[in-house]
C-alpha positions in Angstrom: 69.6 189.9 144.3 67.0 187.2 144.7 67.9 186.6 148.3 67.4 190.3 149.1 63.9 190.1 147.7 63.0 186.8 149.5 64.1 188.0 153.0 61.5 190.8 153.3 58.7 188.4 152.1 59.8 185.8 154.7 59.9 188.4 157.4 56.3 189.6 156.4 55.1 186.0 156.5 56.6 185.4 159.9 54.9 188.5 161.2 51.5 187.4 159.8 51.7 183.8 160.9 50.7 184.4 164.6 47.6 186.3 163.5 46.7 183.5 161.0 47.2 180.9 163.7 45.1 182.9 166.2 42.2 183.3 163.7 42.4 179.6 162.8 42.3 178.4 166.4 39.7 180.8 167.7 37.4 181.2 164.7 37.9 178.8 161.8 38.3 175.7 163.8 35.2 176.2 166.0 33.2 177.2 162.9 34.2 174.1 161.0 33.5 172.0 164.1 30.0 173.5 164.4 29.2 172.9 160.7 30.5 169.3 160.8 28.2 168.6 163.8 25.2 169.7 161.7 25.8 166.9 159.1 27.9 164.3 160.9 26.5 162.1 163.8 28.2 158.7 164.2 26.8 157.8 167.6 24.1 155.3 166.5 26.2 154.0 163.6 29.1 153.2 165.9 26.8 151.5 168.6 24.5 149.5 166.3 26.6 148.6 163.2 25.3 145.1 162.7 21.7 146.0 163.1 22.0 148.9 160.7 23.9 146.6 158.2 20.9 144.2 158.2 18.4 147.1 157.9 20.1 148.2 154.7 18.4 145.3 152.8 15.1 145.7 154.6 12.2 146.7 152.3 10.5 148.8 154.9 6.9 147.7 154.5 6.8 145.1 157.2 8.8 144.6 160.4 12.3 143.1 159.9 12.9 139.4 160.1 14.0 137.5 163.3 17.8 138.0 162.8 17.4 141.8 163.0 15.5 141.5 166.3 18.2 139.2 167.7 21.1 141.5 166.5 19.4 144.6 167.9 18.8 142.9 171.3 22.4 141.9 171.6 23.7 145.3 170.6 21.3 147.0 173.1 22.5 144.8 175.9 26.1 145.6 175.0 25.3 149.4 174.9 23.7 149.1 178.3 26.7 147.4 179.7 29.0 150.1 178.2 26.7 152.8 179.5 26.2 154.3 176.0 22.5 153.4 175.8 21.3 156.9 176.9 23.2 158.6 174.0 21.9 156.1 171.5 18.3 156.4 172.7 18.5 160.2 172.7 19.7 160.2 169.0 16.9 157.9 167.9 14.3 159.9 169.9 15.2 163.0 167.9 14.0 161.2 164.8 10.8 159.8 166.4 9.6 161.1 169.8 8.8 158.7 172.5 11.4 156.0 171.6 14.0 157.0 174.2 12.1 155.5 177.2 11.1 152.5 175.1 14.7 151.7 174.1 16.0 152.2 177.7 13.2 150.0 179.1 13.8 147.3 176.5 17.5 147.1 177.3 16.9 146.8 181.0 14.3 144.0 180.6 16.4 142.1 178.1 19.0 141.2 180.7 16.6 138.6 182.3 14.5 137.8 179.2 14.1 134.2 178.0 12.3 132.8 175.0 12.8 131.1 171.7 12.0 134.2 169.6 13.7 137.6 170.0 10.9 139.1 168.0 8.3 137.9 170.5 10.5 139.0 173.4 10.9 142.6 172.1 7.3 143.0 171.1 6.3 141.6 174.5 8.3 144.3 176.2 6.7 147.0 174.1 4.4 147.0 171.1 6.4 149.7 169.4 8.8 147.0 168.2 5.9 145.7 166.0 5.7 149.1 164.3 7.7 149.7 161.1 8.1 153.4 161.9 10.3 152.4 164.9 12.7 150.6 162.6 12.6 153.4 160.1 13.6 155.8 162.9 16.5 153.5 163.9 17.7 153.3 160.3 17.5 157.0 159.8 19.2 157.8 163.1 22.0 155.5 162.1 23.2 157.6 159.1 26.6 159.0 159.8 26.1 161.9 157.3 22.7 163.3 157.2 20.7 166.4 156.3 18.2 165.6 159.0 19.2 168.5 161.2 18.9 171.0 158.4 15.5 169.6 157.5 14.4 169.9 161.1 15.7 173.5 161.2 13.5 174.2 158.2 10.5 172.4 159.7 10.7 169.6 157.2 11.0 165.9 157.7 11.9 162.9 155.5 9.1 160.3 155.4 9.6 156.6 155.5 9.3 156.5 151.7 12.1 159.0 151.3 9.8 161.9 150.5 10.5 165.3 152.1 7.4 167.0 153.5 6.6 169.8 155.9 6.2 168.8 159.6 2.8 168.9 161.2 1.6 172.4 162.2 2.1 171.8 165.9 5.8 171.0 165.4 6.6 174.0 163.1 8.6 176.3 165.4 11.9 177.1 163.7 10.7 178.8 160.4 8.3 181.1 162.3 11.2 182.0 164.7 13.6 182.5 161.8 11.2 184.8 160.0 10.5 186.7 163.2 14.3 187.1 163.7 14.8 188.4 160.2 11.9 190.8 160.4 13.0 192.1 163.8 16.6 192.5 162.6 15.4 194.4 159.5 13.1 196.5 161.6 15.9 197.3 164.1 18.2 198.2 161.2 15.7 200.6 159.8 14.9 202.1 163.2 18.6 202.6 164.0 19.1 204.3 160.6 16.1 206.5 161.2 17.4 207.6 164.6 21.1 207.4 163.9 21.3 209.4 160.7 20.2 212.8 162.2 22.3 212.1 165.3 25.4 211.6 163.2 24.5 214.7 161.1 24.1 216.7 164.3 27.5 215.6 165.7 29.3 216.5 162.4 27.8 219.9 162.1 27.9 220.9 165.7 30.6 223.2 167.2 33.7 221.3 168.3 32.9 221.3 172.0 29.3 220.3 171.6 30.2 217.6 169.0 32.7 216.1 171.5 30.0 215.9 174.2 27.5 214.4 171.8 30.0 211.8 170.6 30.8 211.0 174.2 27.1 210.3 174.8 27.0 208.0 171.9 30.1 206.1 173.2 28.9 205.8 176.8 26.9 202.6 176.0 30.1 200.9 174.9 31.5 201.5 178.4 28.5 200.0 180.2 27.8 196.3 180.6 25.3 194.8 178.3 23.6 193.1 181.2 23.4 196.4 183.1 21.8 198.2 180.2 19.3 195.4 179.7 18.4 195.3 183.4 17.9 199.1 183.4 15.3 198.8 180.7 13.5 196.2 182.8 13.3 198.8 185.6 12.1 201.5 183.2 9.5 199.5 181.2 7.9 197.1 183.6 4.3 197.6 184.7 5.3 199.2 188.0 8.3 200.8 186.4 9.4 204.4 186.0 7.7 205.1 182.6 4.3 203.6 183.6 4.4 205.4 187.0 5.2 208.7 185.3 2.3 208.3 182.8 -0.1 207.5 185.6 1.1 210.5 187.6 0.6 212.8 184.6 -2.9 211.4 184.1 -2.2 210.0 180.6 -3.3 206.5 181.6 -5.3 205.0 184.4 -3.6 203.1 187.2 -5.4 199.8 186.2 -4.5 200.3 182.5 -0.7 200.4 182.7 1.1 199.6 179.4 2.7 196.2 178.9 6.1 197.2 177.5 8.3 194.4 178.9 8.5 190.7 178.3 7.1 191.1 174.8 8.4 192.3 171.4 8.1 195.9 172.5 10.7 195.4 175.2 13.0 193.5 172.8 12.8 196.3 170.2 13.4 199.1 172.6 16.3 197.5 174.4 18.0 196.2 171.3 17.7 199.6 169.5 19.4 201.3 172.5 22.2 198.8 172.4 22.7 198.8 168.6 22.3 202.4 167.8 26.0 203.3 168.3 26.9 200.8 165.6 24.9 202.8 163.2 25.9 206.3 164.4 29.7 205.7 164.3 30.0 204.6 160.6 27.7 207.4 159.5 29.7 209.9 161.5 33.0 208.6 160.0 31.6 209.2 156.4 29.8 212.4 157.0 32.8 214.2 158.5 34.6 213.7 155.2 31.9 215.4 153.1 32.8 219.0 152.4 30.1 221.4 153.5 30.5 223.4 150.3 28.7 220.7 148.4 25.3 221.6 149.9 26.0 225.3 149.3 27.0 224.6 145.7 23.8 222.7 145.1 21.7 225.5 146.7 23.5 228.1 144.5 22.5 226.1 141.4 18.8 226.3 142.3 18.3 223.1 144.3 15.9 223.1 147.2 17.0 221.9 150.6 15.5 218.5 150.0 16.9 218.2 146.5 20.3 219.1 147.7 20.1 216.5 150.5 18.7 213.7 148.3 20.8 214.2 145.2 24.1 215.5 146.7 24.4 214.6 150.4 22.6 211.3 150.7 24.5 209.5 147.9 27.8 210.4 149.5 26.7 208.9 152.9 25.7 205.5 151.3 29.0 203.8 152.3 28.3 204.7 156.0 24.7 203.7 155.7 25.6 200.3 154.2 28.3 199.7 156.8 26.1 200.7 159.7 23.2 198.6 158.4 25.4 195.6 157.9 26.8 195.9 161.4 23.4 196.3 163.1 21.7 193.6 161.1 24.5 191.0 161.7 24.6 191.8 165.5 20.8 191.8 165.7 20.3 188.4 164.0 22.5 186.8 166.6 21.4 188.6 169.8 20.7 186.3 172.7 20.9 188.0 176.2 18.6 190.9 175.6 15.6 188.9 174.1 16.1 186.3 176.8 15.8 188.9 179.6 13.2 191.4 178.2 11.5 189.5 175.4 9.3 187.0 177.2 7.8 184.3 175.1 6.6 186.5 172.3 10.0 188.4 172.1 12.3 185.4 171.7 14.5 185.1 168.6 16.1 182.1 166.9 19.3 182.6 168.9 17.4 181.7 172.0 16.5 178.4 170.4 20.1 177.8 169.5 21.1 178.4 173.2 18.3 176.1 174.3 19.6 173.2 172.2 23.2 173.8 173.2 22.6 174.1 177.0 19.3 172.2 177.8 18.3 169.6 175.2 22.0 169.0 174.2 21.0 168.6 170.6 24.1 170.2 169.2 23.5 168.9 165.7 20.3 170.9 165.4 21.8 173.9 167.1 24.7 173.8 164.6 22.2 173.4 161.7 20.3 176.5 162.8 23.6 178.4 163.2 24.7 177.2 159.7 21.5 178.6 158.2 22.1 182.0 159.9 25.7 182.0 158.7 24.5 181.2 155.1 22.0 184.1 155.3 24.6 186.5 156.6 27.0 185.5 153.8 24.3 186.1 151.2 23.7 189.5 152.7 27.4 190.2 152.6 27.5 189.3 148.9 24.5 191.5 148.1 26.1 194.4 149.9 29.4 193.8 148.0 27.5 193.7 144.7 25.4 196.8 145.3 27.8 199.0 147.4 31.2 197.4 147.3 32.9 196.2 150.4 35.9 198.4 149.6 33.7 201.4 150.2 32.8 200.4 153.8 33.8 203.0 156.3 33.7 202.1 160.0 35.8 204.9 161.4 
């Protein structure tokens, strides 16, 4: 009897295991790797272990004693020979700008350096070695586990005394970008809801043939490349584009007063709304088609006006679709990259463009991972709020 009950369970587990393995390899593992990079950086700690060990007992008010200078010089020479100096200098430079070139230059000149004092030798190569901030930067960069990347992503920094404070105004770029991304994502969600709700209602209540045609028009963007759709908006919105030319031809604007609708936030909003609108329409359509039309007639027969019938009878029943569509649009908008990069210009960039910059150009993967971790945390909070207010079990996607 027990064997007959266990066999189906084992069969079910065997069928699910490939899916679990696929999700683990393609989603969980990369996600965990990204999050680990945001807090774990052993490059400097592995390259300068003895120097960092001596700096642990350093009081931090004056430059370190002679043995620290000697140990650092020897470890820099070894790193130069092993060709790991560039990675070390880059990590320290992320803590204090300008140190990369100083460290590389110092290691090169140390090969032929002579003298009785390593302290005088290093300071003679560059005066930065006589600055306590340089040594604080080395000690901070040498931490294997650090919250430095998250502080940087929040435009904060840890001072030499251990106090966390906001970065100077000219270096605060991530929080403004993050707030811009959140505002744009919320605005896009509201705009897609405003446009998508009547479209979904029209499809549900149209005759069958017309409803099929309207639904086809909603689905067409899914069959068109994202790059093609974005490029089409560049053709339409640019200064010499179709829309501006039509407005000039109709006499609505002067030829020398063409509208700037591309390479700014306007272009980003228009193109992203077009791309994300189907993700709002389809969940709404899936919910609306299950609502009996007799409900509105019953409300009207009980004396409710058209607005009252909609607001008190129809709208509450569509909330699962509204919540699902809003969640889909917001999550997709907060991570959009290609469209803002192509049509946004400088003022239309979002935080995802900064993540791509650090992944591809600056190669600061720790900071990119920290920014991605913050976005992930925000999306999880949004998911929990949705589950609390609406209930994830009520989500209807199709």
